[in-house]
N, C-alpha and C positions, 0 to 999 in steps of 0.2 A: 250425909245422904247413907242412905240403910242399902247394901249394895245384895242382902241375900235374894237370890229367885222369893218370888210368891206368886202361887200358884191358884189362881180365884178359879173353880169351877161353875157352872149354870150363872156362868158373868152375864148370858143374855138377857137375862130377865131383871128383877130388882133387886136380885142376892148383886147380881155386874156395882149397882151402886156404892159396893165396898170399893170397889177400884180407884175412885176419887179420893176417897175417904186414908186410905193405901199413900195415894200420891200426895196430900195433903201433911200426910206424915213423917215422908223423907223416904217413900223407898223407889228405886230408881229403877230396879226390874220387874216389869209386871207383866208376867200372865194369863192374859182372862180367857176362859176356856168355855164352849158350848156348846149344844147338839146342834139345835138351832141352825140353817142358815147363815151368814152375817146380815145377809139384808132382813131376816127376821125378828133381829135384833133389838129389844126394846131401848136397846142404848149404846152405841160403840166409846171406848175408850182413850180419851189421846192421854202420850207416852205410857201407853200401853201394848202387848202384842194382843193382838184380838184372831184367839183360832177357835174353827168352826171342827168341833172333831166329837166323836162315838169313844167314850174313855170305858167303855165294856171294849173294844177291841185294843190287845196288847200292843200293837204297834202303834196306833195313836197313842195311849196312856203314857211309850217311849217318846214323843213325840215332844208329850207337851212337857215333859221334864228334861228335857237338850237343855244347854245351857245360851242365855240370846247373848246380847252384845248392852252395856251398860246405855242407860239412854241420857 
């Protein structure tokens, strides 16, 4: 498995479909970030950390780039 952290932004909509593809490719650490509340996301992602964050804010950007546990 690939152990690098992969960050997918705008993950609450169509682009979030990339998360499943990354999992199939063997990525183990995926963080999916979108600005919408999680209950408004088109899809949530098994095997990924889903976060609702506004990445225009520096503190949220820092949070999105913190290490996460290997799954």
